[in-house]
N, C-alpha and C positions, 0 to 999 in steps of 0.2 A: 504494500500499500505506500503513495506517495501520498507529500503534503504540497497541497498549492501553495509556493511560497509569495509574498511581493518580491518582485526585482525592477531595478531602475535599469533603461537599456538609455544609452546616450553616446554621440561620437565620440569616441577619444576612449570611452569608457568601458566599452562592450555590455555585457550582460552581467547583470551582479545580482547574486539571489540574495536575499535577506531572512532571517528568521524569524516564522510565524507567533512565537510566544511574544516577542518582546512588540512585534506589531498589535497583535490581540491583545496586550493588558495597556497598551499605550491608547487604546479603541475604547476597552471598558471602560476606561480613567476617564474619559474626554466624555464617554455617552454617561456616563454618572453624573459629572460635573456639569452638563448641561440641561439632564432631566432635574437638577435640583433647582437651577436660575431659572427655568423656563419661565415660571408664573412672570417673576421683575421683568425677565424680556418682554413676553408679551406685550405685559403695561406699558412699558415704552414705547414698544412699535405700535403699539393703536394707537397713543397721541402725536410722538411723533410722524407716524404715517399719516396721519390726519393733518397736519398741518406743510406738511411737503404736499399733497395735492389739492388743499383749500384753495390757491390762489391759481392755482395750472390753469394755461389756456386748453392743455390737451389731457388726457388721461393717459394714452398711451403712445409712444414713438417707434416705428418700424425701418430700421436701415436696410435695406434689400443690397445688398455687395455683390455686382455682377464684374467677375476680377476680369481687366484689361477690355472692357467696352469699351470702344473709343468711337469719341463725338462726332467724327466725321463721316466715319461708315453708319451712325447712327440717324444726323441729319438726312445725310444721302437717304436712307432707305425709307425714315417717316416722311419724305419729300414724295417717295414714292409709291407709299401708302401700303409698306410693307409692313409697318410696324404701328398700329392704331392705338394699341394701349399705352404707349410709351407716348404717343401723338398725343392722346387726349389728354393725358397728365402733365404734359408740360404747356398743352393749352388751358387746363382748366387749374392748372397751379404756375410751377416755374420752373425755368432751363434754363441753364445756364453750362458751359464749358468752365471745367477745373483746369486749373495750372496743377501739373503732376510734383513730385519732389525731387531734389537732387541729391543723391542718384536717384534716380526715375525707376526703381525697382519697386516690387511687390511690398518683401520684408518691412522697405522705409515708407514706404507708404500709408500702410495701414497699422506702423506702429505710431504715425503722426494723428490719423485717424482717433487711435484707439483713446492716445494720452494728450492729444493738444500741442502737442509739442515738435519743436523741429529735429534733426538726427542729432545735432550736438546736445539735445537735451534727453531724447531718449536713448541713445547710443548705440543705434542700429542704422549701420551703414550700408549695410548689404545682408548676401547672404551669408558672406564668411568674412571673420576677422582674423589676425594672427595674432599667434601666442609671443610676448615679446620677449618670454626666455629660448625660446628654440625657434622663433621664426617659421614653425610649422601652421599653415590655414586650419582653423577647427570655427565651427560655425559661432555666428555672432551671438545668438541670440539666448543657448543655454548650455550650461557645461553639466555634467554629471561625474561625481566621484565615488568611489568605492567608500563602504563605513571603514573606518580607521582601526578598528579592533575585529581580529578572527579569531574564533576558536579552533585550534589544530589540533584533531585528532586521527593520528595516523596519515592518511593521505587524505581522509576528508577536513576540509574548512568550512565553517560555519560562522559567518558574519552573524558579529554581534553588534545592534543597532541598524539602523536605515540609512543607505547614501546618502550624500550631500548633492540636491538637483540645484542649483542656480537658475535664476532667469535672470539675464542679463542684463535685458531689456531694463533702462529707467523711466523716471517717472510714472504717475499712480495714472491706470486705465478710467477714463469716465463712470463705467459702470462699478467701478469700485468706489466712488467718492458718491454714485447715486446711492447705492449700498448704505454707507451712512448716514443717508437722510433717510433711510427707510424705504427707497425707493427700487423695488425688484427689478433685474434684467435677466434673462435668457440671451446667451452669448453664445452663438452656432457658428463654431469654425473659422472666426477671424483670424488671421496671420498671425504667428508669432505671438502666441498663445500657449505656448509649451516651456517648462510645465505648466501647469494650472494653480493659479492664485487664490488663495479662499477670498471669499467676498459673500456679499449677502444676495445671493442669486446661484444658477447655474449657468455651464460655461462646457461647454466641448472643444480642446483644444484642436490645432490644426496645424498648419504650417509649422514645421521640421520639428512634430511627431516621428520619432522615428518606428523602421519595422522591427521586429521580433532579433534580428541580426544584430542593431545597435546602426543599422545605418540608414541612410534619406531614401533606400528603394533599392532592393536587390534583387533583380529578378532570376528567376530558372527557366534553363531551357535544356531540355532532353533531346534525347537524339540514339539512336541505336548505331547511328555515323561517329559516335564517342568512342575512344576506347580509355580516356583518363578526365582527370577533373581539371577544367580550365577558367580560371577567374581572372583573366585580362579583358575580357569585355560581356561581363555578368558573369554567373556561375551558369556555368556549363557542365552538363552530366550526363556521364553514359548511360542508357536505358541498355540491359541484357535480352535477350529473346528468350523465351522461356516456351515450354511443351504447349501452355494454355493462353501465353500473351508475351506481356515484358516485365522486369521488373528494376529497379533500384533506388535510393536512397535518397532522403528531403535533407538540406544541412540546414538545422538551426544555429541559437545562440552559440557561443561561445563557451563550453562545459568549463565550470568552476574545477570538476578536477582533473584537468587537463596543464598541464604545464607548461605547454604552446599555443595554448586556447584556442584548439582545434575546435571543431563546430559539433554538437550533438546531433548524430543521424538517426535517422527512423527509415524504418524500409515502405517502401512506395511499391504497389503494384498494380499490374494493368491486365486482365481479362478482355480477352478476342471475344465475342459470341458471334457465329458465322449466322446471316442471315440467311433466312426461309424463302425458298421460291423465288432467289432475285433481290431478294429484300439486301439493303445493304448492312455491315456488321453494324453489332453495337458493342461496345466498352463501358466497362466496370472498375473503375480507379477504387484502390481499398488504401484506406492511411489511418491509424491509429484508430485501429480497430474497428472502423465502418467501413461500408460501401456507398459509391457514389456511381449512379450513370453517367456516363459521357454521348456527346456527339457531338463529331467534327466539325469544324468552321464555327461553335456556340460557345459561350463560357458557360462552367460550370456551376452551380452555389457554391457560397461561403464552404469553404471543407476545413474543419475545425483539425488541429494538431495538439498533440502533447507531445514535449521533450522533458524528457526523464533524465536526471542527474544523479548516480546511485538509488540510495533511498529516499532520502529527506526532502528530495527538489522538484517540481515540473514548474512548466512554464506554458501559456497556451497560447496559438494564434492561430487565423484565418489566409487563408489565400484561394483564390480560382485559380481554375486551370482549362485549358484551351489547346484542344486535338490540331494541330496546325498542319501536319501532313501524315500520310498512312503509308505511302510511298514515291520512291522506292526505302527511303528510312521513314521509320516512324518519330513522329514528332512532337514534343507536348512541353511550351509555354505557362509557368507558374508565374503568379503575380507576388509581387515582395510578399513576403508572409505577414502579414500585419497584425499589430496587437491584438487580442481577442478582446472586444468589448463586453461580452457575458461573463469575464473574469479577465479581468487586466492583470497583465504581469507588471505594469508600473500605472502610478494614477495620469492618466489622460483626460479627466474631467474633475468640474468641482460643483458639488462634493463630490465623492469618489464612487458613489452609487448610481448616480446620473446616467454614466455611459452603461451603467448596467438595465437601468429603468430605460433606455431608450432598444438597448438591444433585445429587452423580452415585448418590448413593444411592436416593433418592425422586423424582430432578428438579426444577424448580422450584418454588419455594415464596414466600410473600409473605415479606417482608422489612421493609416499613415498618411503624413504631412501633405507630400506629393504625392497623391493617390492616382491619380492618370502617368502610365508608362512610357514616357515619351522618349525613354533611355533604349526601351524592347524597341519602339520602331523605328529611331535613330538606327538599332545596329542590326536592322531588318526580320529583328527574331516574329514579330507579328508585323500585319500589315496595315493597312490605313482603315480597313472597315475594321479591324478587329480593336485597333486605336477606339476608336469612335464607338462600337458597342461598348467598349471599356467605361471612356470618360461618361457615356448617357447613362449608364448602370448607377455608374456612383452619383450622377446628378438626379437621378431617378430619389435614390437614399436621403440625399441633402433635402430635395420637396420635402418626403415625409414626414423628417424632422422639424424643418420648420413649420410645416403648417400644423403640428401636432404642439409648438410652443405659442402661433399665435393663438391655438383654441385654448389653451394653459396659462396665457397671461394676460388676460385682460384688463389689465393697466400696470404701466411698468414701462422697460423696453425690453424688445424682441430684435438683435441685429444676426444675421447669418450671411454670410460670405458664401460664394456659390464661384467655382473654381473653371467649370466647363469654359468656358468662357475663355478663358485666359488658354487654356492647354491647347482648347482643339486651334486658335488662329496662332501659337507659337509652330503648330506642324502641319496648317494647311493657307496661312498667310502667302507663299510661293503659290499658291495654285490660281493668285490673280496675274501672274506674269508666266507665262509660257515658257518662256527666256531664262528665266530663274536659273541658279549655277546648279540649285539643287534640285531642278524636274531634269536633268537628262537621262534620257535612257528612262525617262518614267513618264507614264499615260496619266494627265491630270486632268483628263476630261472630266473623267467618271467625278469630281470633286472640286469642280467650278464653282458649286452653286454649295457648300458645304458650310459656309461663314455664311452665308445670308441665310440660310436655313438655322443655322445657328443663332442668330438673332432674331428669327422670329423665334424661335424657342427659348429668347428670355422673353420676350415680349410678352409671347404666351403665360410664361409666369409671372411676371408683372401683370396682367389681366385675370390673375385669377386670386393673386392676392389682394388685390384692389376689392375684389368681390367679398371677401371675407372681411374687409375693415368697416369697421361705425363709422359716424359722422366724430367719434372723439380721439378720433386716431391719426397721427401724422405721419406720412410714409417719403421716406427720402431713398430713391434709387440711386447708387452711389458709383465708381470706378474708380479705382487706383492710378491708373494710366491708359494711355492710347496704344494704339497698334502703329507699326511700319513696316515697309519689306527690310528687310537681313539678306545682305546676298555675301559681304566680305566681313574678315572679321580680323584684327588686329594681335599679333600675340606683342602683349607691354614688355616685356625681360625678355623679348629677342630685337626689340627699339632698345630697350635702356643697354642691354649688354653690346648693342653694336657702337652704341655712344657713350659708352663707358663708363656709365651710372651702375653697374651691376657688373661683378668681376666674378669670372670662375678660380678654380682651384687651378696651379699648373697641370696643363695637360689635359683637362676636362676642355668639350667639345659644347657641353649640353648641362644644366641644372640639376637635372638629373630627380630623383622624386623627393616631393618635401625639399627642396634646395640643397638637395645634401653635400653639391659640388660647387657650390656657391664659397668664394672668398670673405667671410663677414669684416675682414678687416681692412678691406679696401671697399666694399660696394655701398656705395653712397644712395641709393633709391634702389625700390623694387616694388613688383606688381600682386599683390591676392586677389582674389575676385576679379567681378566683372568690371573692372576700370579702378579700381581703389589703388593707388602709389604710396607708398609708406618711405619716407625719409629714414636711412639706418643713421641715428644718433644718438650718442651714448644718454642712457637714462630716458629711453623713450619705450 
């Protein structure tokens, strides 16, 4: 028998199991204290909340975030009559172009939305920052450290206490300030909310929430053509042919009992069931003791998985799979393994029970911060249609959460950010220009209208949202940035090297992984992330 342990997964920290006893003791103590002071808090909320709403112009505000929705395209499609709900909202209410942030990146802009501060105040300048001690890139928004005390019994290591999870974004989000005045907020998937911070409301984390391997999203690709595991471009894992089908392994979080941090592996089998009277074959995948039907070219439901280390630890994840080919080689794509919201391996919501509540309401759902797998599409592991199918499956999950929040939050604030509008444009904006370099030897004709249809889908969401609102609700529809064509990139570190600002060690021709071949005693400037340049000065 294994115990489901609380664990923390984080960039640079891997997967850290923690003991359940201390966590349970803390939870019981916290619950007892909360129960004792509940009458006092209830009376305080009654009077404070009444004062907060007494002079309010509206009783509820709804923020509908459509990531990356571009004003130029919105104006064009509204003028063409293709976005009737946004046009109606603009005419009845107000419409204005917004200037995005500098840098114009989602984590920066949404942090400005949350806190009302500029990047110098909230400390988010992009997806990545650099560790001033090692120069290595790290996530800008969060840091996870393992517990400082560990009990060692033979080869078994039992962490004592909980890891430290640091939110690196500074400033205070508006929903926390509202909570201090007894105004409840439900915050769904607003970027840069991992780890979730305590406040008087409900929150589900978004961008930068890791997968169960501790990465920002690492897919697995299985094929009978592979003879060994390759991690150079995603995780490529061999499938072995058997008498009944195929077998392989799922690679999970790092094993705490492994001195090298090798992943916990669990078996995966695929049974091929021959079709009768010319019908196509059927497939059945088995993992973690459960069987799931598969159909070529169609995503599976979320598959629950359990990863066990020794006798005392286990962690749960979920993933979808897609059969992409059956001949000449059998090939299977697996999404990044998301943290299971029904049994989170780390807090992904506030309170922690909120993620579980949503899973009871709607079943499993994507919890990874960047849940739409652009990497797999770039690598050719999935095709354009498979990417669109995945993006809109995630979008439908988000809609279910959002409309539930509208129903359950009659007053206060509801804020929800939808990501499909951003991810689809990133991957299909090139289809506006058949001569785009990325379209070489590709047929873009089937995808010429994808972005127009995407905007119409967002417009439909706006219309259904308006239909749910009363006259005492104020609705904001907003985006964090627009879009433009991207055809060429510049490696800033190559330019800095050529101009003498970044200096390599003697004999080196490239910087290597994480600047391992850079001579820091001579380097004056270097680049980390999307456009950030750091000055290499003593004390920085």
